[in-house]
N, C-alpha and C positions, 0 to 999 in steps of 0.2 A: 249754282255748283254741286249741290249734293245730286241732282239728276245725273250728273256727269260722272260722278263716282260710282252712282249705280250701275250706270251704263257699262262703264270699265270692269266692275266686277264681274257683271254678269258675260261678257266678253270673254273673260279669262277664266270664267268656269264653264263657259260653251267648250272652249278650246281644251281645257283641261278633260273633260269627260270625252271629247272627240279623242285624244291624245290617250288615254286610259285604255279605250275600246280598240285602239289599233295597238297596244301593247300585249292585249291578251293573246297569249299563248295559243298558236290552233290547234293544238290538242285539246285544250278547254272547251273549243267552241264542236268538237266533236263529238263529245259525250250525249247520251241519249236524252238524259235529261236536259240538258241547256238546249238541246234542238227542239224538243217539245216546246219548252217554255218559249222560246224564240217565236215558235210558230204560233203561239196563242196570245203571245204579249200584244201585238197591232191589233186583236179581234177586241181585245179586252181593254185596250186605251180607245178604241173609236167608241166602245159600248159605253163609257164613262163618259167620253165627251159628249156624245148625243144626248146621255141623260141629263148631264149637266145644264146642255141648251135649250131641253126642251122642258125642265121641270124646274128651272131657277131661274129667277129674274133678281139680282142683286143678291140679296141677304134672304128671301122670302122663297119659299115652295109656291108655285102657282101649275094651275090647271086650267091650260086654255085651249086653242084653236092647236094650238101646236102639238097636243098631248093626242089630239082626235086624229091629226095628220099621223103622230106616228103609228097610232092603232091600226091606220088604213094601211100603212107602208109593211107593219107585220102581217096583217090579213094579206098583203099581196104576196109578201116571202113565203108565207105558209101554202099558198096557192101556186107556187112554184113561178113565179111571174118575171120575167126578165128586170134586169136591173133597173132599167131608162123606165119602165112602167111603173117600179116601186118606188122609183123617186116622183114621176108624174102623178100617181095617184095621192102621194103624200102631199105634194103642191097643190092640187087641184082640191082633195078635204079640206085643206089648211085654208087654203083662199075661200072656198064656199063655206066654212064655218064663219071665218072674220066678216065674210059679206053679209051674212045673216045675225051679225051682231054677238057671235059667242066668243 
């Protein structure tokens, strides 16, 4: 029964956050600081998610093939490769390191 309480609280919390976003006055969203933060927030969240998925395994810090794949993606980005090439480089390098036993 506790799981259903947690699900219900989560549903209500998500609804409240969405409702709060709709209730923000339009004038507040047009401020330059808010616009800059809104533009940078998705990048920061994606970077945090990438770091957590690459370097964490439960409660421990790990450096494995995922880190090498991320480094390959970073190099491809610095070389201004298209997005699909960046993703492909990360996948190929990660798979190669794992195949070699890393």
